[in-house]
N, C-alpha and C positions, 0 to 999 in steps of 0.2 A: 930792392932795386939798386941800392948802392949809392955811391957818391955822385954829386952833381958834376957835370962836364964844365970845368972851369976854363977850358980853352976858348970856347965860343958860347958863353952863357945865353945870350939872346936867341941864337939859333936853336940851341938845345931846348930852351923854354918853348919856343914856337912849335917845335916838333912834338913836345908833350901835349901842348894845347890841341894840336891837330889830332893826335892819337886818342885823347880822352873825349873831346867834344866836337872835333871837326866833322865827323860823319853826321852827327845830329844837326849841326849848323847847316851843313850842305843840304840835308833833307828839308830844312826849313827855308831853303833858298837864300842863305847867307853865304856870300862869296868872299874869300880872303883877298884883301888888297895887298898883294905881295910886292910892296915897294921896298927896295933895298934900304933906303933911308929910314923907313919905319922900323925895319928889322934891326938895323944897327943901333937904333935908339930904344929898342925893347918894346916897340909898339906893334901889336898884331891886331889889325882892324878888319872886321867883317862887315860887308855892306849888303843891303837888300833894298831894291827899288820898289816903291809902292805906287799907288795911284796919285794923280795930280802932282807929279814931279817931286814927290816926297821920297827922300832916301833916309833909311835908318841904319845906324852903325852900332856895332859892339866892338869895343876896344879892350884888349887885354894889355894893360900897361905894366911892364916888368921892370923891377929895380934889383940889380945884382949887388950884393955886398960880400966881398971877399972876407972870409973869416967870421962871418955872422949870418944871421938869417936873411935870406933874400925874400922879396915880397912881390905881390902883384895886386892890382885891383881891376875892376871892370868899369869902363865908362860907357854910358849910353847916350847916343846923340840922334836927334831928328833934324833934318835939314831940307829946305827947299832950294838950297844953293847948288853950285856945281861940285862942291865937296863938303865934308863934314864941318870944317871950320873956315871955309872961305868967307871973304868979306860980304858976300851976298847970301850967306847961309840962312838967316832968318829961321832959327830953330831953337831947340832945347838941348841942354846938356846937363847930365847928372850922373853921379856914380851909382852903381848898383846898390852899394851899402846905404848910401844916403836915401835913395828911393825907397828901399825896404824899411829903413828905420824911421825917416821923417814923413814920407808920403803915405806909407801903408801902416805905420805904427807897429811893425813886427820887430821886436827887439831880440832877434836871434843872434846877431853878431855883436862884437864888442862895442860898437857905436856907429854913428853915421859916417865916420872917417875910417872905417875898417879897411885894413889891408890883409890879404891872406899871406901869412909868413910860412917859410919852409926852409929846411936845412938839408933835406935828402930827396932823392927821386921819389921815394915812397910818399913822403910828406907832400911833395909837389903834386903828384897824381891825385892824392886824396883831396887836396885843397882845390884843384881844378874841378874835380868831380862835385864837391860841395858848391862851389861857385856856379858851375854849370847847371845844377839843379835849380838854384835860385834864379839864374838867368832865364831858364825856360819857364819857371813858375811865375816870376814877376817881371823881369826885364823885357823879354821879347813881347809878351802880351801888352805891356805898357807902351813900348816903342811903337807897336802896330796899332795902338788905339783900342785894343780889345779889353783892356783892364784899366779901370779908373780907381784912384784911391778913395777909400771911405775914411774921411778925416775924423770920424767919431770913434774909430776903433783904435785900440792900443793893446798889443799882445806881447807878453814877455815869454820867450821860448828859450829854454836852455838845454 
């Protein structure tokens, strides 16, 4: 897939996220909050409204590093407020890697503070695919209350 687009890295990252997991997120009723300020800061937030004024959010947080590996992580948020992090939010926030590592005891990633790193378009696509699988396996079911951690389990997967 070649070199990364260094002219507009956040916009390029967002396009790849949409291409790799956007259709699956849309099918699960997650809608991209396409705010210009978010995009400029490398934040791509998807929102789904559930019952009882509960909204859930998936955030792809992108950090660009010129001359080195760029990276991203996924933040998971639940909120009863007007927005994910508003003063009236009254909710939960955790990264996908921390949820998987600490809450579910699945030690598949490098640790609870894992960031997916990439240096090429191919690496980026593969990293988003891996993160997307974990998002649909753990993140979304946890956000929507369909999956609860079993604190007695711990699994090392490599």
